[in-house]
DRENDRENLO-912767 format. One record per residue: residue in three letters; x, y, z of N, C-alpha, C, O in turn. Coordinates in steps of 0.1 Angstrom, whole numbers, plus 5000, padded with zeros to 4 digits. Layout:
SITE rest  n_X  n_Y  n_Z ca_X ca_Y ca_Z  c_X  c_Y  c_Z  o_X  o_Y  o_Z
SITE  ALA    X    Y    Z    X    Y    Z    X    Y    Z    X    Y    Z
...
//
This chain:
SITE rest  n_X  n_Y  n_Z ca_X ca_Y ca_Z  c_X  c_Y  c_Z  o_X  o_Y  o_Z
SITE  UNK 5094 4891 4932 5086 4898 4939 5076 4887 4950 5074 4875 4948
SITE  UNK 5074 4893 4958 5062 4887 4966 5048 4882 4961 5040 4891 4959
SITE  UNK 5045 4869 4960 5032 4865 4955 5024 4868 4963 5015 4874 4957
SITE  UNK 5020 4868 4978 5019 4872 4992 5016 4886 4990 5024 4895 4992
SITE  UNK 5001 4888 4987 4997 4902 4991 5006 4907 5007 5014 4915 5011
SITE  UNK 5000 4899 5009 5002 4906 5029 5012 4908 5031 5015 4915 5041
SITE  UNK 5023 4902 5023 5037 4901 5028 5047 4911 5019 5059 4911 5020
SITE  UNK 5041 4918 5013 5044 4928 5001 5046 4940 5011 5040 4942 5022
SITE  UNK 5059 4951 5004 5062 4960 5006 5052 4972 5004 5042 4969 4997
SITE  UNK 5051 4982 5008 5048 4993 4998 5046 4993 4983 5038 4991 4974
SITE  UNK 5060 4995 4984 5067 4998 4970 5062 4983 4960 5058 4985 4948
SITE  UNK 5062 4973 4965 5061 4961 4957 5049 4960 4954 5045 4957 4943
SITE  UNK 5038 4964 4965 5027 4963 4961 5020 4974 4949 5012 4971 4940
SITE  UNK 5024 4984 4951 5024 4997 4942 5025 4991 4927 5017 4991 4918
SITE  UNK 5039 4983 4924 5047 4983 4912 5031 4969 4906 5025 4969 4895
SITE  UNK 5027 4960 4915 5022 4951 4911 5008 4957 4905 5003 4955 4894
SITE  UNK 5002 4964 4916 4990 4968 4913 4993 4979 4902 4981 4983 4899
SITE  UNK 5001 4984 4896 5003 4989 4883 5002 4981 4869 4997 4985 4859
SITE  UNK 5009 4966 4873 5011 4958 4865 4996 4948 4861 4994 4942 4850
SITE  UNK 4988 4949 4870 4974 4944 4871 4967 4956 4861 4960 4953 4852
SITE  UNK 4969 4970 4865 4956 4978 4861 4961 4984 4847 4955 4992 4841
SITE  UNK 4973 4979 4841 4983 4977 4827 4973 4968 4821 4965 4971 4811
SITE  UNK 4974 4956 4828 4967 4946 4818 4953 4946 4816 4948 4943 4805
SITE  UNK 4947 4949 4824 4933 4953 4826 4927 4966 4814 4917 4966 4807
SITE  UNK 4938 4975 4815 4939 4989 4803 4939 4981 4789 4931 4984 4780
SITE  UNK 4944 4975 4789 4946 4968 4777 4934 4959 4772 4930 4962 4761
SITE  UNK 4929 4951 4778 4920 4949 4774 4919 4931 4764 4911 4925 4757
SITE  UNK 4930 4929 4768 4932 4914 4759 4931 4906 4767 4939 4897 4763
SITE  UNK 4925 4903 4779 4929 4894 4790 4910 4888 4788 4900 4895 4785
SITE  UNK 4912 4875 4792 4899 4869 4787 4894 4871 4801 4901 4876 4810
SITE  UNK 4881 4868 4802 4870 4870 4814 4874 4866 4825 4874 4872 4835
SITE  UNK 4879 4854 4823 4878 4847 4838 4894 4853 4848 4897 4853 4860
SITE  UNK 4901 4858 4834 4915 4860 4841 4912 4877 4843 4920 4884 4849
SITE  UNK 4901 4883 4838 4902 4899 4843 4894 4898 4854 4893 4909 4860
SITE  UNK 4887 4887 4861 4881 4888 4873 4893 4885 4884 4895 4890 4895
SITE  UNK 4899 4875 4880 4910 4870 4891 4922 4885 4890 4931 4885 4899
SITE  UNK 4922 4893 4883 4933 4906 4880 4927 4913 4890 4934 4918 4899
SITE  UNK 4913 4914 4887 4903 4926 4895 4904 4922 4908 4906 4931 4916
SITE  UNK 4904 4908 4914 4907 4906 4928 4919 4908 4933 4922 4908 4945
SITE  UNK 4926 4909 4925 4941 4904 4929 4943 4922 4929 4954 4926 4935
SITE  UNK 4938 4928 4926 4938 4945 4920 4935 4951 4935 4942 4960 4941
SITE  UNK 4924 4945 4939 4911 4950 4947 4924 4944 4963 4927 4953 4971
SITE  UNK 4927 4935 4965 4938 4930 4974 4950 4940 4973 4952 4948 4981
SITE  UNK 4957 4939 4963 4966 4952 4966 4963 4965 4969 4970 4972 4977
SITE  UNK 4956 4969 4964 4949 4978 4966 4947 4983 4982 4949 4995 4985
SITE  UNK 4942 4971 4992 4936 4973 5002 4953 4974 5012 4957 4981 5021
SITE  UNK 4959 4963 5007 4976 4962 5011 4982 4979 5010 4986 4984 5020
SITE  UNK 4982 4985 4998 4986 5000 4998 4982 5008 5012 4989 5014 5020
SITE  UNK 4967 5007 5011 4959 5017 5020 4963 5010 5034 4961 5021 5040
SITE  UNK 4968 5002 5043 4965 4998 5050 4985 5001 5052 4988 5004 5064
SITE  UNK 4995 5001 5044 5008 5003 5047 5006 5019 5050 5010 5024 5060
SITE  UNK 5001 5024 5041 4999 5045 5043 4994 5045 5057 5001 5051 5065
SITE  UNK 4981 5037 5060 4977 5037 5071 4986 5039 5084 4985 5047 5094
SITE  UNK 4994 5031 5082 5005 5024 5093 5016 5039 5093 5021 5045 5103
SITE  UNK 5017 5041 5082 5027 5051 5080 5022 5067 5085 5029 5075 5092
SITE  UNK 5010 5069 5080 5002 5080 5088 5002 5079 5103 5002 5090 5109
SITE  UNK 5003 5070 5107 5001 5068 5123 5016 5069 5129 5017 5075 5139
SITE  UNK 5024 5065 5124 5037 5069 5127 5039 5087 5127 5043 5095 5136
SITE  UNK 5036 5087 5117 5038 5101 5118 5030 5111 5130 5033 5120 5137
SITE  UNK 5017 5103 5127 5007 5113 5137 5012 5112 5153 5005 5117 5161
SITE  UNK 5024 5106 5158 5030 5102 5168 5039 5113 5174 5042 5115 5186
SITE  UNK 5043 5122 5160 5053 5133 5162 5044 5147 5165 5034 5150 5159
SITE  UNK 5049 5155 5175 5044 5165 5179 5055 5178 5179 5067 5175 5179
SITE  UNK 5051 5188 5178 5059 5200 5184 5061 5204 5196 5051 5209 5202
SITE  UNK 5071 5203 5201 5074 5207 5213 5068 5224 5214 5063 5231 5206
SITE  UNK 5070 5226 5229 5071 5243 5230 5082 5252 5221 5080 5264 5221
SITE  UNK 5090 5249 5216 5098 5257 5208 5096 5252 5193 5104 5255 5184
SITE  UNK 5085 5244 5191 5081 5246 5177 5090 5237 5169 5091 5237 5157
SITE  UNK 5100 5226 5179 5105 5214 5171 5098 5203 5171 5088 5202 5179
SITE  UNK 5102 5193 5163 5095 5182 5161 5099 5173 5179 5109 5174 5187
SITE  UNK 5088 5166 5179 5093 5157 5193 5087 5150 5192 5075 5151 5192
SITE  UNK 5095 5133 5192 5083 5121 5191 5075 5122 5201 5080 5132 5206
SITE  UNK 5063 5118 5211 5060 5116 5219 5056 5103 5222 5049 5101 5231
SITE  UNK 5061 5092 5213 5061 5077 5216 5067 5069 5203 5063 5071 5191
SITE  UNK 5077 5060 5207 5086 5054 5199 5083 5052 5184 5073 5044 5185
SITE  UNK 5084 5053 5175 5082 5057 5163 5078 5043 5156 5071 5043 5145
SITE  UNK 5084 5027 5163 5086 5016 5160 5074 5005 5171 5072 4993 5174
SITE  UNK 5068 5016 5172 5059 5015 5186 5046 5007 5178 5036 5004 5185
//
């Protein structure tokens, strides 16, 4: 799994975030390590939000045509 949060896929970031939350919930981490985990969790959360926003923007490019069928109004990769 990628260490650089900005290079992670959504799925990788979610999995890493779940690990961070699990470690913090157990409460068996030293204070300094907890702070570092919290910071990493915040970065992972931001990455997930960014990827979700990107996906939402792609979906928003789809509209219904006059017949009620989905029609792309812009390239989905653009």
